[in-house]
N, C-alpha and C positions, 0 to 999 in steps of 0.2 A: 699214500705210499703204494707203490706198485706191488702186486702179488707175484711172488717169484716161485710159488710151489710147482708150477707146471713147466718150468724151464729145464731144458736139457743141459746138464752140467758139463763143464770142460774137464778133461782128465789132467792128471799130473800137476795139480795145484794152480792151473791157469784160471784167473778170475774172469777175464774178458779179453777181447781183441779190439784194437784201434785200427781204423783205416784212415790214413792221412793222404788226401789227394792234393797234388800241387797244382796251383792255378797260374798259368803264364799271364802275368799282368799286362803284357803287350796286347793280348787277345784273350780276355777271360771268358768270353761267351761260351765256347765249347765246354769248358770245365764246369761252368754254372749250369749248362743244360744237362750235363752228365749228373751233377748233383740232384737236379730236379728229377731225372729218370730214376735214380736210386731211391729218392724219397717216395716216388710213385710206386715203384716195384715193391718196396718194403713198408708201405703205409701201415699194414696191420702190426708188424713188429715194432714200428715206431710208436704206434698208438698204445700198444700193450706194455711198452717199456723194455721189451727184449732187445731193442736197439735204440740208440739215441743219435740225433743229428744235431750238429753244432753249426752256428752261423759261419760263413766264410770270413777269413782274415785276409785282407788285401794288403799284406805286408808281412814282416817277420813276426814270429811269436815262438817263444820257448826255443827249442833247438832247431826250429825250421826257419833258417835265416838266409838262404841263398838269394842273392840279388835277383830281382825280376820275378820272384815267385811269391804268391800267396798260398793259402792252404785252407781246405775244409776237412772236417773230421766226422766220422761215424764211429761209435763204439757199440760193440755187440756183446751181450752177456748171456747168450743162449747158443749152445753148440750147433743146433740144427740151423738156426738163422745164420750163424757164421759160415757154415758150409754153403748155403745158398748164396749169401752175399759174396763170398770168395769167387764162386763160379760166375756170378753176374759181373763182378769187376773184371775177371779174366777175359770174358767175352766182349766187354763193352767199354773198357777204359781208353781205348784208342791210343793216341800218342802221349797221354797223360802219365806222369810218374806217380806211383802209389806206394806208400810205405804201409805195410801191415805188420803189426807187432802185438805180442801178447802182453798182458799185465800179470806179472808174476811176483813172487817174493824175492826173486833174484835182483830186482832193482831196475830203475829206469835205464841205466846205461846198458845193462845186458839186454833188456827188453828191446831197446832201439837199435842194437848192433847185432850181437850174436844170435838173438832170438828173432830177428826181423826177417821178413820176406819183402821182396820188391817186385812190382810189376812195372814194366817200362824202365827208363833210365834211372839209375840210382842218383839221388840228390844228396849233396853234402849236408851234414848236420853239425851243429855246434855242440860237440860232445861235452864241453865244459858246462853247458846249461843243464845237463842231466844230473840229477842227484845220484851219487854213487852208493846209495844205501837202499835197503829193501823197502818196498812199498809198505806203508803202514796199514 
């Protein structure tokens, strides 16, 4: 189990943040290079469990269903790491679309819509795939 004692907490009941970066399937290489750059830049946070990296999905998953796009995700459970990662994404995402959303008790639908931030072009989500209840 990861030690969480030294993590900077988020305010306002936010548990963590997810960064979803969309992969253009016609040319995935730039997106995958960007993922590698994030992993390199945040290797200490990934190693400590302050952030997590998930394998790329080369197709639809959950509410991320826009044709021609895959997605990869990082989640961050330390407020200081979140601030650094947000700045890194702002400066380096290039033409990629990035959905950044909190994980709150308001539920998946709110987190992915009203609570969301976008870098680049906004991508349509399948809102029906999101639970309209609070996170457990």
